[in-house]
C-alpha positions as CSV (number, residue, x, y, z in Angstrom):
1,M,0.2,0.1,-0.2
2,S,1.9,3.0,-0.9
3,S,1.3,6.1,1.1
4,P,-1.1,9.4,-0.7
5,S,0.4,12.2,-2.0
6,I,-0.4,15.8,-2.1
7,P,-2.7,16.2,-5.8
8,T,-0.6,18.6,-7.8
9,G,-2.9,19.3,-10.2
10,F,-4.0,22.8,-8.9
11,I,-0.7,24.0,-8.5
12,P,1.3,26.5,-11.1
13,N,3.7,25.1,-13.3
14,W,6.2,27.2,-11.9
15,V,6.3,25.8,-8.6
16,G,8.0,22.8,-10.2
17,F,10.5,25.0,-11.0
18,G,11.0,26.6,-7.9
19,L,11.4,22.9,-6.0
20,A,14.2,22.0,-8.8
21,I,16.1,25.6,-8.3
22,A,15.4,25.0,-4.3
23,A,17.4,21.6,-4.8
24,G,20.1,22.8,-6.9
25,V,20.8,25.9,-3.8
26,A,20.4,23.0,-1.2
27,C,23.6,21.1,-3.5
28,I,25.8,24.3,-3.5
29,I,25.0,25.2,0.4
30,V,25.6,21.4,1.4
31,G,29.1,21.5,-0.9
32,A,30.1,24.8,0.4
33,M,29.7,23.7,3.8
34,Q,31.8,20.5,3.1
35,P,33.6,21.6,1.1
36,Y,32.8,19.7,-1.9
37,A,33.4,21.6,-5.6
38,G,31.6,18.2,-7.0
39,L,28.3,19.2,-5.1
40,I,28.5,22.6,-5.7
41,A,29.2,21.8,-9.5
42,I,25.7,19.9,-9.7
43,G,23.6,22.7,-7.7
44,A,24.7,24.9,-10.1
45,A,24.2,23.2,-13.5
46,A,20.6,21.9,-11.4
47,V,20.0,25.7,-11.2
48,I,21.1,26.8,-14.4
49,S,19.4,24.4,-16.7
50,S,16.1,24.4,-14.1
51,I,16.1,28.0,-15.8
52,I,16.9,27.5,-19.0
53,A,14.1,25.1,-19.3
54,W,11.8,26.8,-17.8
55,V,12.6,30.4,-19.9
56,S,12.7,28.1,-22.8
57,G,9.2,27.3,-22.6
58,A,9.4,24.2,-20.7
59,K,6.5,22.4,-18.7
60,S,6.9,21.2,-14.7
61,T,5.0,19.0,-12.5
62,P,5.7,19.5,-9.1
63,S,6.0,15.5,-6.9
64,V,5.3,16.2,-3.0
65,N,4.9,13.5,-0.2
66,P,5.0,14.5,3.2
67,F,5.0,10.8,4.6
68,K,8.2,10.2,2.3
69,K,9.3,13.3,3.6
70,S,10.3,13.7,-0.2
71,F,9.9,16.7,-2.7
72,G,11.1,17.4,-6.3
73,A,9.8,18.1,-10.0
74,T,9.8,16.6,-12.9
75,I,10.9,19.0,-16.1
76,K,10.0,17.6,-19.7
77,E,8.2,19.0,-23.0
78,I,12.6,20.3,-22.9
79,E,13.3,21.7,-26.8
80,M,16.1,20.4,-28.5
81,I,18.8,23.0,-28.1
82,P,17.7,23.8,-24.3
83,W,18.5,20.0,-23.7
84,L,21.5,19.9,-25.1
85,I,22.7,22.6,-23.0
86,I,21.8,21.4,-20.5
87,F,22.8,17.9,-21.1
88,G,26.0,19.3,-21.9
89,L,26.0,21.1,-18.2
90,F,25.5,17.9,-16.5
91,V,28.8,16.2,-18.1
92,V,30.9,19.5,-16.7
93,A,29.0,19.0,-13.6
94,V,30.0,15.6,-13.1
95,L,32.9,15.8,-14.3
96,I,34.0,18.1,-12.2
97,A,32.4,16.0,-9.4
98,I,34.7,13.4,-10.4
99,L,37.9,15.1,-10.9
100,T,37.8,16.9,-7.1
101,A,36.1,13.6,-5.0
């Protein structure tokens, strides 16, 4: 039996992007406190990619489940050029994470 999650049909599209940006900011803060450049790079990539996706017209769906203590977002319908830029950002972030580990 799964835990019920909060229905997201009434939540505006921008909330999903806000959750993704908040998760990226959290990565940056934790990475700065550790200090770990890889986590900072991944957080920066999350923030920048969320903004790129939002500005390019992608759709987002927030996902909040207080019973599992989780939140996040699914970002979809990203056009090809923004998707390639976002992919490149995460490739660079992962390389930074690997090389600074």
